[in-house]
C-alpha positions as CSV (number, residue, x, y, z in Angstrom):
1,X,26.3,45.9,27.9
2,X,26.3,43.4,30.8
3,X,22.6,42.2,31.7
4,X,21.3,39.4,34.1
5,X,18.2,38.5,33.9
6,X,16.6,36.6,37.0
7,X,19.5,35.5,38.3
8,X,19.7,32.1,41.3
9,X,22.1,30.5,42.9
10,X,21.4,28.5,46.0
11,X,24.3,27.5,48.8
12,X,21.7,24.8,50.4
13,X,18.5,25.3,50.6
14,X,19.1,29.4,51.2
15,X,19.3,31.5,47.7
16,X,21.6,33.9,48.3
17,X,20.9,34.9,45.2
18,X,17.2,35.2,43.6
19,X,16.0,35.7,40.7
20,X,18.0,38.8,40.6
21,X,17.5,41.4,37.5
22,X,19.6,43.9,36.2
23,X,22.2,45.8,34.0
24,X,25.1,47.9,33.0
25,X,26.2,49.5,30.6
26,X,29.0,50.8,28.1
27,X,30.2,54.0,29.4
28,X,29.0,54.3,32.4
29,X,29.5,53.5,36.2
30,X,27.3,51.4,37.7
31,X,27.2,51.7,41.7
32,X,26.4,47.8,43.3
33,X,25.1,48.9,46.9
34,X,24.0,46.6,49.8
35,X,24.8,45.9,53.3
36,X,26.5,42.8,54.4
37,X,25.3,39.4,53.5
38,X,23.1,40.8,51.0
39,X,24.4,39.0,48.0
40,X,27.1,41.6,46.2
41,X,29.9,39.6,46.7
42,X,28.5,35.9,45.1
43,X,26.6,38.6,42.3
44,X,30.1,39.1,41.2
45,X,31.5,35.6,41.3
46,X,28.9,34.4,39.3
47,X,29.5,37.1,36.4
48,X,33.0,36.1,36.5
49,X,31.9,32.7,36.5
50,X,33.7,32.0,39.5
51,X,30.7,30.3,40.6
52,X,28.3,28.5,38.4
53,X,24.4,29.9,37.8
54,X,21.9,28.2,38.8
55,X,18.8,29.6,37.2
56,X,18.7,32.7,34.8
57,X,21.0,33.7,32.4
58,X,23.9,36.4,31.9
59,X,24.2,37.9,28.9
60,X,27.1,40.1,27.2
61,X,26.2,42.6,24.3
62,X,22.4,40.2,24.4
63,X,23.5,37.1,24.2
64,X,24.8,34.3,26.8
65,X,28.3,35.2,28.4
66,X,30.8,32.6,27.7
67,X,34.2,31.6,29.1
68,X,36.3,33.4,25.9
69,X,34.0,37.1,26.6
70,X,35.4,37.0,30.8
71,X,38.4,36.2,30.1
72,X,38.6,40.3,28.9
73,X,36.7,41.3,32.0
74,X,38.9,42.8,34.8
75,X,38.6,41.6,38.0
76,X,38.7,42.7,41.7
77,X,37.8,40.8,44.6
78,X,37.4,41.9,47.7
79,X,40.3,39.3,49.2
80,X,43.5,40.5,48.0
81,X,44.3,37.2,46.0
82,X,48.2,38.4,44.3
83,X,51.4,36.5,45.6
84,X,52.7,38.7,48.5
85,X,56.4,37.4,48.0
86,X,56.6,38.5,44.0
87,X,57.3,42.2,43.2
88,X,54.5,44.2,41.8
89,X,56.3,45.1,38.6
90,X,57.0,40.5,37.9
91,X,52.9,39.8,38.9
92,X,51.6,42.3,37.0
93,X,53.6,41.1,34.1
94,X,52.4,37.2,35.1
95,X,49.3,38.3,35.2
96,X,49.6,40.4,31.9
97,X,50.6,37.3,29.8
98,X,47.7,35.4,31.5
99,X,45.8,37.8,29.9
100,X,47.4,36.4,26.1
101,X,49.5,39.8,26.7
102,X,53.3,39.0,25.0
103,X,56.2,39.5,27.1
104,X,57.2,43.0,26.4
105,X,53.3,44.2,25.9
106,X,52.8,43.4,29.3
107,X,55.5,44.9,30.6
108,X,54.6,47.5,29.2
109,X,51.1,47.9,30.4
110,X,52.4,47.1,34.1
111,X,54.6,50.0,34.0
112,X,52.1,51.8,32.8
113,X,49.8,51.1,35.7
114,X,51.7,51.8,38.0
115,X,53.1,55.0,37.3
116,X,49.2,56.1,37.0
117,X,48.7,54.4,40.1
118,X,51.5,56.2,41.8
119,X,53.7,53.0,42.8
120,X,56.7,53.4,40.7
121,X,58.9,54.1,43.9
122,X,58.0,50.6,44.7
123,X,57.3,48.8,41.1
124,X,60.8,46.4,42.4
125,X,59.3,45.9,46.0
126,X,57.4,42.6,47.5
127,X,53.6,42.9,47.7
128,X,54.4,41.8,51.6
129,X,56.5,44.7,52.3
130,X,53.9,47.4,51.0
131,X,51.1,48.8,52.7
132,X,47.9,47.8,52.8
133,X,46.6,50.8,50.5
134,X,49.5,49.8,48.4
135,X,49.0,46.6,48.6
136,X,44.7,47.3,46.9
137,X,46.1,49.7,44.1
138,X,48.2,47.1,43.0
139,X,45.4,44.7,43.3
140,X,43.7,47.3,41.3
141,X,46.3,47.5,38.7
142,X,45.9,43.8,38.5
143,X,42.0,44.6,37.4
144,X,43.1,46.5,34.8
145,X,45.9,45.3,32.9
146,X,45.0,43.9,29.6
147,X,42.6,46.3,28.6
148,X,39.2,44.9,29.9
149,X,36.3,45.1,28.1
150,X,34.6,44.8,31.4
151,X,35.7,46.2,35.2
152,X,33.9,43.9,38.0
153,X,35.3,45.5,41.3
154,X,34.3,44.2,44.4
155,X,35.3,47.4,47.8
156,X,37.4,48.9,45.7
157,X,38.2,52.0,47.6
158,X,38.8,49.9,50.5
159,X,41.5,51.0,52.6
160,X,42.7,54.4,49.7
161,X,43.1,57.8,51.6
162,X,41.5,60.4,49.5
163,X,44.3,61.1,47.4
164,X,44.3,57.4,46.0
165,X,40.7,57.6,45.8
166,X,40.4,60.8,43.4
167,X,43.4,59.1,41.2
168,X,41.8,55.9,41.1
169,X,38.3,57.8,40.1
170,X,40.1,59.3,37.5
171,X,42.0,56.1,36.3
172,X,37.7,54.9,36.0
173,X,36.7,57.6,33.8
174,X,39.2,57.1,31.3
175,X,37.5,53.3,30.8
176,X,34.3,55.0,31.2
177,X,35.0,57.4,28.5
178,X,36.1,54.5,26.5
179,X,33.1,53.1,27.0
180,X,33.7,49.9,29.4
181,X,31.5,49.4,31.5
182,X,31.8,49.0,35.2
183,X,30.6,48.0,38.4
184,X,31.8,48.5,41.9
185,X,30.2,47.7,45.4
186,X,31.3,50.0,48.5
187,X,30.0,50.1,51.6
188,X,30.9,54.3,51.7
189,X,27.7,55.5,49.9
190,X,28.7,59.0,49.9
191,X,31.4,58.4,46.9
192,X,29.6,55.5,45.6
193,X,26.5,58.8,44.8
194,X,29.3,61.1,43.2
195,X,30.5,59.0,41.5
196,X,28.2,56.6,39.9
197,X,25.5,57.2,36.9
198,X,23.9,54.5,38.3
199,X,22.6,52.3,41.1
200,X,21.8,48.8,41.8
201,X,20.2,48.3,45.5
202,X,20.4,44.6,46.2
203,X,19.2,42.9,49.4
204,X,19.2,39.5,50.7
205,X,19.9,38.3,47.1
206,X,17.2,40.7,45.8
207,X,17.2,43.8,43.5
208,X,15.1,46.6,45.2
209,X,15.5,49.3,43.3
210,X,18.0,50.2,39.7
211,X,18.1,54.1,38.3
212,X,20.3,57.1,38.4
213,X,21.7,59.1,42.0
214,X,18.7,61.5,40.9
215,X,16.0,58.8,40.4
216,X,16.6,56.8,43.3
217,X,16.5,60.2,45.7
218,X,13.1,61.1,44.5
219,X,11.9,57.7,45.5
220,X,12.3,58.1,49.2
221,X,10.5,60.8,51.1
222,X,10.9,64.1,50.5
223,X,10.4,66.7,53.2
224,X,10.1,70.0,53.5
225,X,12.1,73.1,55.4
226,X,10.0,76.1,56.7
227,X,11.9,79.3,58.3
228,X,9.5,81.8,59.5
229,X,9.8,85.4,61.2
230,X,6.6,84.1,63.2
231,X,5.7,81.2,65.1
232,X,5.1,78.3,64.1
233,X,3.1,76.4,66.4
234,X,0.3,76.3,63.8
235,X,2.1,73.6,61.8
236,X,0.8,71.2,64.7
237,X,-2.6,71.0,63.8
238,X,-2.2,72.5,59.8
239,X,-4.1,69.5,57.6
240,X,-1.7,67.4,55.7
241,X,1.5,68.1,57.4
242,X,3.4,66.4,59.8
243,X,6.1,68.3,62.3
244,X,8.6,66.0,62.2
245,X,11.3,68.6,63.9
246,X,11.7,72.0,65.2
247,X,14.2,74.5,65.6
248,X,17.2,73.0,63.6
249,X,20.3,75.4,63.2
250,X,19.0,78.2,61.6
251,X,15.7,78.5,63.3
252,X,13.5,76.0,60.6
253,X,10.9,73.4,60.7
254,X,10.8,70.0,59.1
255,X,7.9,68.5,57.5
256,X,6.6,66.2,55.7
257,X,3.2,66.9,53.3
258,X,0.8,65.0,52.7
259,X,1.0,65.9,48.7
260,X,2.2,68.2,46.3
261,X,-1.5,70.0,46.5
262,X,-0.8,71.3,50.4
263,X,1.8,73.4,49.6
264,X,0.6,76.5,47.9
265,X,-2.3,76.0,51.6
266,X,0.7,76.0,53.6
267,X,2.7,78.6,52.0
268,X,-0.5,80.9,51.8
269,X,-1.2,80.6,55.9
270,X,2.5,81.0,56.4
271,X,2.9,84.3,54.8
272,X,-0.4,85.4,56.6
273,X,1.1,84.7,60.1
274,X,4.5,86.1,59.3
275,X,7.2,87.0,56.5
276,X,8.6,83.2,54.9
277,X,12.6,83.2,55.2
278,X,12.9,80.0,53.9
279,X,11.2,77.1,52.2
280,X,12.0,74.2,49.7
281,X,12.0,70.4,49.7
282,X,14.8,68.4,51.5
283,X,15.6,65.7,48.6
284,X,16.9,62.9,50.9
285,X,20.7,61.0,49.8
286,X,21.3,58.2,48.1
287,X,22.1,56.6,51.6
288,X,18.6,57.8,53.6
289,X,16.6,56.1,50.2
290,X,18.7,52.9,51.1
291,X,18.3,52.7,54.7
292,X,14.2,53.3,54.1
293,X,14.3,50.5,51.7
294,X,15.8,48.2,53.9
295,X,14.9,49.2,57.2
296,X,18.8,49.0,57.6
């Protein structure tokens, strides 16, 4: 497990990351969510040792992380950092050697990743000759080579088509099944909600919340939808109920209840006035909760 404990990083007088604490457990995929400038990339660079921590501690398996630990971390930066004039197989093999693999092991590992990520036909092409999506696949392969014990991926799905996203997700799940912790950032909140075991909300360098998608969705404003055969104007004066909107596609009314105790009274009154076709909770999405917490 990787853990950040009250980590702070300044740029001049400004705290880009301030007393940030969260953890990434083994065998789980953690989504890092925040608007541009929230501190996600800075935090990932702190984890990787690209930037120095000014205060706080980063721990790996309960002890302060070391340079040797980081050599076993796979890192994909948001900005592509590969060599444009080098071939795909050549630079992945080179990066494998830097990770400590023998020449034979590095070439074998590079070849396996190239096949797995759908790049076999482009393995001898220079990076600059590839589409942006295929360049992104090579960048992902660079993070995965050398059997990393922890993965830090900054916007790994950017520029990928749906099929490539599915391939990438399956590859990451293979690492998850082996117990590797995975931390990745993305602005695609629907994808984060679908893929991740845990999420971390970051805003202005501080962690707002951490938990599973289910847990975080329950922190948002839960509303109810009521659809009935009779008129619904009476809901505007019903104690404990706020009408958010009326006459949606199904002819229902979107409501916000003051507390759970209102439900029984509301249903009893609705049944007295006509037949109830539908009544149920509308739990907000992760995107809705994030916007509610950050006013984004």
